C-alpha positions as CSV (number, residue, x, y, z in Angstrom):
1,X,0.1,0.4,-0.3
2,X,1.4,3.3,-0.8
3,X,1.2,5.8,1.9
4,X,-1.5,7.4,0.6
5,X,-3.2,4.7,0.8
6,X,-1.8,3.9,4.8
7,X,-3.6,7.4,5.9
8,X,-7.1,5.9,4.3
9,X,-6.5,3.1,6.5
10,X,-6.1,4.4,9.2
11,X,-8.4,7.3,9.0
12,X,-10.9,4.8,8.4
13,X,-10.1,2.3,11.1
14,X,-10.1,5.5,13.6
15,X,-14.3,6.6,12.2
16,X,-14.7,2.7,12.8
17,X,-13.1,2.4,16.1
18,X,-14.8,6.2,17.8
19,X,-18.6,4.8,16.7
20,X,-17.9,1.6,18.6
21,X,-16.9,3.1,21.2
22,X,-19.5,5.8,21.4
23,X,-22.8,3.8,20.4
24,X,-22.0,1.7,23.3
25,X,-21.5,5.4,25.5
26,X,-24.2,7.5,24.1
27,X,-26.5,4.5,22.2
28,X,-27.0,4.7,18.5
29,X,-29.4,7.4,18.8
30,X,-27.4,9.3,20.5
31,X,-24.5,10.0,18.7
32,X,-24.6,11.5,15.2
33,X,-22.3,11.4,12.5
34,X,-20.2,14.8,13.7
35,X,-19.6,13.7,16.9
36,X,-18.1,10.1,14.9
37,X,-16.1,12.5,12.6
38,X,-14.5,14.5,16.1
39,X,-13.0,11.3,18.4
40,X,-11.5,11.3,15.2
41,X,-9.8,13.6,15.0
42,X,-11.6,14.8,11.9
43,X,-14.2,16.8,9.3
44,X,-18.0,15.8,9.1
45,X,-17.8,16.6,5.5
46,X,-14.3,14.5,5.6
47,X,-16.4,11.7,6.9
48,X,-18.5,11.2,3.9
49,X,-15.9,10.8,1.8
50,X,-15.3,7.1,3.9
51,X,-18.7,6.4,4.9
52,X,-22.6,7.9,3.3
53,X,-23.8,7.0,7.3
54,X,-23.4,5.8,10.3
55,X,-25.6,2.6,9.4
56,X,-23.1,2.3,6.8
57,X,-20.0,2.9,9.4
58,X,-21.7,-0.2,11.2
59,X,-21.1,-2.6,8.1
60,X,-17.6,-1.8,7.0
61,X,-17.1,-5.1,5.4
62,X,-19.7,-5.5,2.9
63,X,-18.5,-5.2,0.0
64,X,-15.4,-7.1,1.2
65,X,-17.3,-10.5,1.8
66,X,-18.9,-10.3,-1.8
67,X,-15.3,-9.7,-3.2
68,X,-14.1,-12.6,-1.1
69,X,-17.3,-14.5,-2.6
70,X,-16.8,-13.5,-6.5
71,X,-13.5,-14.8,-5.9
72,X,-13.7,-18.0,-4.7
73,X,-15.9,-18.9,-7.8
74,X,-13.7,-16.9,-10.2
75,X,-11.0,-18.9,-9.4
76,X,-13.3,-22.6,-9.1
77,X,-11.2,-25.7,-10.0
78,X,-12.7,-28.3,-12.0
79,X,-14.5,-30.0,-9.4
80,X,-15.5,-27.9,-7.4
81,X,-19.0,-26.8,-6.8
82,X,-21.2,-24.5,-6.0
83,X,-20.8,-25.4,-1.9
84,X,-17.0,-26.0,-2.0
85,X,-16.8,-22.3,-3.5
86,X,-19.6,-21.2,-0.4
87,X,-17.3,-22.1,1.6
88,X,-13.6,-21.2,0.5
89,X,-15.1,-17.9,0.3
90,X,-16.6,-17.9,4.0
91,X,-12.9,-19.6,5.1
92,X,-11.1,-16.9,3.3
93,X,-12.9,-13.6,4.4
94,X,-13.0,-15.0,8.5
95,X,-9.0,-15.3,8.9
96,X,-9.6,-11.8,6.8
97,X,-12.6,-10.8,9.1
98,X,-11.3,-9.7,12.8
99,X,-14.4,-11.4,14.4
100,X,-14.1,-10.3,17.9
101,X,-13.8,-6.0,17.1
102,X,-15.5,-3.3,18.2
103,X,-18.0,-3.1,16.2
104,X,-18.7,-6.8,15.1
105,X,-20.0,-6.6,19.0
106,X,-21.7,-3.3,18.8
107,X,-24.0,-4.4,15.1
108,X,-24.8,-7.6,16.3
109,X,-26.4,-5.7,19.4
110,X,-27.7,-2.9,17.3
111,X,-29.5,-4.7,14.7
112,X,-31.5,-5.7,17.3
113,X,-32.4,-2.8,18.6
114,X,-32.5,-1.0,16.1
115,X,-35.0,-0.1,13.4
116,X,-33.2,2.1,11.6
117,X,-30.3,-0.1,11.9
118,X,-32.0,-3.7,11.6
119,X,-33.3,-2.7,7.9
120,X,-30.0,-1.7,6.4
121,X,-28.4,-5.1,7.3
122,X,-31.4,-7.1,6.0
123,X,-31.0,-4.7,2.8
124,X,-27.2,-5.7,2.5
125,X,-28.1,-9.5,3.0
126,X,-30.6,-9.3,0.1
127,X,-28.3,-7.7,-1.9
128,X,-25.3,-9.9,-1.5
129,X,-27.7,-12.9,-1.7
130,X,-28.1,-11.5,-5.1
131,X,-24.8,-10.6,-6.4
132,X,-23.9,-14.0,-5.3
133,X,-26.8,-16.3,-6.4
134,X,-25.8,-14.0,-9.9
135,X,-22.7,-14.9,-10.0
136,X,-23.3,-19.2,-9.2
137,X,-26.2,-19.8,-11.7
138,X,-23.9,-18.0,-14.2
139,X,-20.7,-20.6,-13.3
140,X,-21.8,-23.5,-13.3
141,X,-24.9,-23.5,-15.6
142,X,-25.2,-26.8,-15.4
143,X,-26.3,-27.4,-12.3
144,X,-27.5,-24.6,-10.7
145,X,-30.6,-22.3,-12.1
146,X,-31.6,-18.9,-10.4
147,X,-33.9,-20.4,-8.1
148,X,-32.4,-22.9,-6.9
149,X,-28.5,-20.9,-6.8
150,X,-31.1,-18.0,-4.8
151,X,-31.4,-21.2,-2.5
152,X,-28.4,-22.6,-2.2
153,X,-26.6,-18.8,-1.3
154,X,-29.9,-18.1,1.0
155,X,-29.0,-20.7,3.3
156,X,-24.5,-20.4,2.7
157,X,-26.3,-16.5,4.1
158,X,-28.7,-17.3,7.1
159,X,-26.1,-19.5,8.3
160,X,-23.5,-17.1,8.5
161,X,-25.9,-14.8,10.1
162,X,-27.5,-17.1,12.2
163,X,-24.8,-17.9,13.8
164,X,-23.1,-15.2,14.4
165,X,-26.0,-14.0,16.4
166,X,-26.2,-16.2,18.6
167,X,-22.2,-16.2,18.8
168,X,-21.7,-12.3,19.3
169,X,-24.5,-11.9,21.7
170,X,-22.3,-12.7,24.0
171,X,-18.4,-11.9,25.6
172,X,-16.6,-14.6,23.1
173,X,-12.9,-13.9,23.5
174,X,-10.7,-16.4,20.7
175,X,-11.4,-15.6,16.8
176,X,-10.4,-19.8,15.9
177,X,-13.4,-20.8,18.1
178,X,-16.1,-18.6,15.9
179,X,-14.2,-19.0,12.9
180,X,-15.1,-23.0,14.8
181,X,-17.8,-22.5,15.0
182,X,-19.1,-21.1,11.8
183,X,-17.4,-23.4,9.3
184,X,-20.1,-26.6,12.0
185,X,-23.2,-24.1,10.8
186,X,-22.6,-23.1,7.3
187,X,-21.3,-26.9,6.7
188,X,-24.5,-28.5,7.8
189,X,-26.4,-25.2,6.2
190,X,-24.4,-26.5,3.3
191,X,-24.7,-30.7,3.6
192,X,-28.0,-31.5,1.3
193,X,-26.1,-28.8,-1.3
194,X,-22.6,-30.7,-1.2
195,X,-24.8,-34.1,-2.2
196,X,-27.2,-32.9,-5.0
197,X,-24.9,-31.1,-5.7
198,X,-21.9,-34.6,-6.4
199,X,-25.6,-36.3,-7.4
200,X,-26.2,-34.7,-10.2
201,X,-23.0,-34.0,-11.5
202,X,-22.7,-37.7,-10.8
203,X,-25.7,-38.6,-13.2
204,X,-24.7,-36.3,-15.6
205,X,-21.1,-38.4,-16.5
């Protein structure tokens, strides 16, 4: 990364950290964009070059997770099935994401208690599912149609979301334990798809 990129990354992280602290201390509704910018020692206008709103600050890794899925699909091997590439994407994004960061804990809490945050979380989830499902259907036209691609992606995203809601509801100190639990949850959710796509591939050979 260039010096400019490193400075932007530090400022972005400072905003995320400031937001997490202020949301916990002042509450979500009691915290403004100006408060977060001041805590990060930048101007309010500069805040908007990093995040569109304080809701967006709660979901800093949303785009990275979609990119991880797209990269896993694009780099699939000849023996990989749709479920395989989704599980690989999870391993990549879980490894690169701080699952125990303060913002992750605040996000789960605020999704439960603040309608605006819950609505934004649902929109991000639905948008991600649509993008990933479209890529899967394009990559595996012999195994998935748009409906089955959407169903598979929904099972995957639902397993991750549900597991994180439970895991981060209480104090968690072991990131590896969280990653292992996510892997278990998605293995359970995608097991029928792994068997289904394997049988379908065998029947066509």
